C-alpha positions as CSV (number, residue, x, y, z in Angstrom):
1,M,-7.3,-15.8,4.4
2,T,-6.8,-12.9,2.0
3,Y,-7.4,-12.8,-1.7
4,Y,-5.0,-10.9,-3.9
5,A,-5.4,-9.7,-7.5
6,Y,-2.2,-10.1,-9.4
7,F,-1.0,-8.3,-12.6
8,A,2.0,-9.0,-14.8
9,S,3.3,-7.0,-17.8
10,H,6.2,-6.4,-20.0
11,A,6.3,-2.7,-19.1
12,P,6.4,-1.2,-15.6
13,L,3.1,-1.2,-13.8
14,S,1.8,1.6,-11.6
15,T,2.2,1.2,-7.9
16,E,0.2,4.4,-7.1
17,E,-2.8,4.1,-4.9
18,I,-6.1,4.5,-6.8
19,G,-9.7,5.2,-5.7
20,Y,-9.1,6.9,-2.4
21,Q,-10.8,10.3,-2.3
22,P,-9.8,12.2,0.8
23,I,-11.3,15.7,1.4
24,R,-8.0,16.5,3.1
25,E,-5.1,14.5,4.3
26,N,-6.4,11.4,6.1
27,V,-10.0,12.7,6.2
28,Y,-12.7,11.0,4.1
29,A,-16.3,12.0,3.7
30,S,-17.5,8.4,3.6
31,E,-16.4,4.9,3.8
32,L,-16.7,4.6,0.1
33,D,-14.3,7.5,-0.4
34,F,-11.9,5.5,1.9
35,T,-12.2,2.4,-0.4
36,G,-9.4,2.0,-3.0
37,L,-6.4,-0.1,-4.0
38,W,-2.8,0.2,-3.2
39,F,-0.2,-1.9,-5.1
40,E,2.8,-3.9,-4.0
41,E,5.4,-4.7,-6.7
42,N,7.6,-7.7,-7.1
43,L,10.8,-6.0,-6.1
44,D,13.0,-7.2,-3.3
45,E,14.2,-3.9,-1.8
46,A,17.2,-5.5,-0.1
47,N,18.9,-6.7,-3.3
48,E,16.8,-4.7,-5.8
49,K,15.9,-7.8,-7.8
50,R,12.5,-8.8,-9.1
51,Y,10.8,-12.1,-8.2
52,P,7.7,-13.7,-9.6
53,F,4.6,-13.8,-7.3
54,S,3.7,-17.1,-8.9
55,Q,5.8,-19.8,-10.6
56,H,3.3,-19.8,-13.5
57,V,3.9,-16.2,-14.5
58,R,7.3,-15.0,-15.6
59,L,6.7,-11.5,-17.0
60,H,9.2,-9.1,-15.5
61,Y,6.9,-6.5,-14.0
62,Q,4.3,-7.6,-11.5
63,T,2.1,-6.1,-8.9
64,R,-0.6,-7.2,-6.5
65,C,-3.4,-5.6,-4.5
66,T,-6.1,-6.7,-2.2
67,S,-9.5,-5.5,-1.1
68,N,-12.4,-6.9,0.8
69,Y,-14.4,-6.2,-2.4
70,L,-12.5,-7.9,-5.1
71,P,-14.9,-8.9,-7.9
72,I,-14.6,-12.6,-7.5
73,E,-17.4,-14.2,-9.4
74,G,-18.8,-16.2,-6.4
75,N,-18.7,-13.2,-4.0
76,Y,-19.5,-10.3,-6.2
77,R,-22.7,-8.4,-5.5
78,S,-23.7,-6.2,-8.4
79,N,-25.9,-3.9,-6.3
80,H,-23.1,-3.2,-3.8
81,T,-21.4,0.2,-4.4
82,F,-18.1,-1.0,-2.9
83,Y,-17.8,-4.0,-5.2
84,K,-18.7,-1.8,-8.2
85,K,-16.0,0.7,-7.3
86,I,-13.3,-1.9,-6.9
87,S,-14.4,-3.6,-10.2
88,V,-14.1,-0.3,-12.1
89,L,-10.7,0.5,-10.5
90,L,-9.3,-2.9,-11.6
91,F,-10.8,-2.4,-15.1
92,E,-9.2,1.0,-15.4
93,Y,-5.8,-0.3,-14.0
94,I,-5.7,-3.1,-16.6
95,L,-6.7,-0.8,-19.5
96,K,-4.0,1.7,-18.4
97,A,-1.4,-1.1,-18.2
98,L,-2.3,-2.2,-21.8
99,E,-1.3,1.2,-23.1
100,D,2.4,0.4,-22.3
101,S,2.4,-3.4,-22.7
102,P,1.1,-5.6,-25.4
103,I,-0.2,-8.1,-22.8
104,V,-1.4,-7.9,-19.2
105,V,-1.8,-11.1,-17.2
106,Y,-4.4,-10.9,-14.4
107,Y,-5.3,-13.5,-11.9
108,I,-6.7,-13.9,-8.4
109,S,-5.4,-16.2,-5.7
110,L,-5.6,-16.7,-2.0
111,D,-2.4,-15.5,-0.3
112,S,0.2,-18.3,-0.2
113,Q,-1.6,-20.3,-2.9
114,E,-0.2,-18.4,-5.9
115,D,2.0,-21.4,-7.0
116,E,-0.9,-23.8,-7.3
117,E,-2.1,-24.6,-10.9
118,F,-4.6,-22.2,-12.4
119,T,-8.0,-23.7,-12.8
120,L,-8.6,-21.7,-16.0
121,V,-6.5,-19.7,-18.3
122,K,-8.4,-17.6,-20.8
123,T,-7.0,-15.2,-23.5
124,L,-9.0,-12.0,-24.3
125,H,-8.3,-9.4,-26.9
126,L,-8.9,-5.8,-25.9
127,S,-11.6,-5.5,-28.5
128,E,-13.6,-8.2,-26.7
129,I,-13.7,-6.2,-23.5
130,Q,-17.0,-4.5,-23.0
131,S,-17.2,-3.7,-19.2
132,P,-15.5,-4.3,-15.9
133,E,-17.6,-7.5,-15.5
134,D,-15.4,-9.1,-18.2
135,F,-12.6,-9.2,-15.6
136,H,-14.7,-11.0,-12.9
137,I,-12.9,-14.3,-12.3
138,N,-12.7,-16.9,-9.6
139,D,-9.8,-17.9,-7.3
140,R,-6.8,-19.2,-9.4
141,E,-8.3,-18.2,-12.7
142,C,-6.1,-16.3,-15.1
143,L,-6.8,-13.8,-17.9
144,R,-4.3,-12.9,-20.5
145,I,-5.5,-9.7,-22.0
146,I,-3.9,-8.8,-25.3
147,R,-3.8,-5.5,-27.1
148,D,-5.4,-5.4,-30.6
149,D,-2.3,-4.5,-32.6
150,R,-1.9,-6.4,-35.8
151,I,1.7,-5.3,-36.2
152,L,3.0,-7.2,-33.1
153,E,4.5,-10.6,-33.6
154,Y,3.4,-13.0,-30.8
155,L,5.4,-16.0,-29.6
156,E,4.8,-18.4,-26.8
157,D,7.4,-18.6,-24.0
158,E,8.2,-21.7,-21.9
159,S,5.7,-20.6,-19.2
160,G,2.8,-20.6,-21.7
161,F,2.4,-16.9,-21.6
162,I,2.7,-14.7,-24.7
163,Y,5.5,-12.2,-25.1
164,V,6.3,-9.9,-27.9
165,K,9.2,-10.4,-30.2
166,H,10.7,-7.1,-29.4
167,P,14.2,-6.5,-27.9
168,E,13.3,-4.3,-24.9
169,Y,10.8,-6.9,-23.8
170,L,13.1,-9.9,-24.1
171,Q,15.9,-8.3,-22.2
172,T,13.8,-7.7,-19.1
173,Q,12.3,-11.2,-18.8
174,L,12.9,-12.8,-15.4
175,K,15.7,-15.4,-15.3
176,S,14.6,-18.7,-13.7
């Protein structure tokens, strides 16, 4: 079965491939250069409506990606360059998403098991993040990463995830 890393946000998330380093179109110098992430968003192209990847996450914008080298705590090998590369790419992706959204939800799940209960939900403030290893989690663990912005007013929504009391965020929330 395949593990996916999932991301959710109040603002649109990038769906651009990251990490791939071709020397020219479809030509790579090494297997490491051919290792990266591509993202799938939660948009049904037939009817142009968004859907949640998991019933537990209701933020409007969601993406997911997969790699054989996802930094899952039990499988991560710190001396393996492929794991390190994917770990850094995920770290940079989340930090970039936090520039546009006050919160990013990140979790890992086996494909088709996204709707099972999370085994752990942890909230981290951006100021607590020191390295990519801070985002190493296990299957069905969830991190809520919150920007350090004292001005923002946080409220809890019915799914248990924080959203910001701000009109443009509230208008785009998924309808159940």
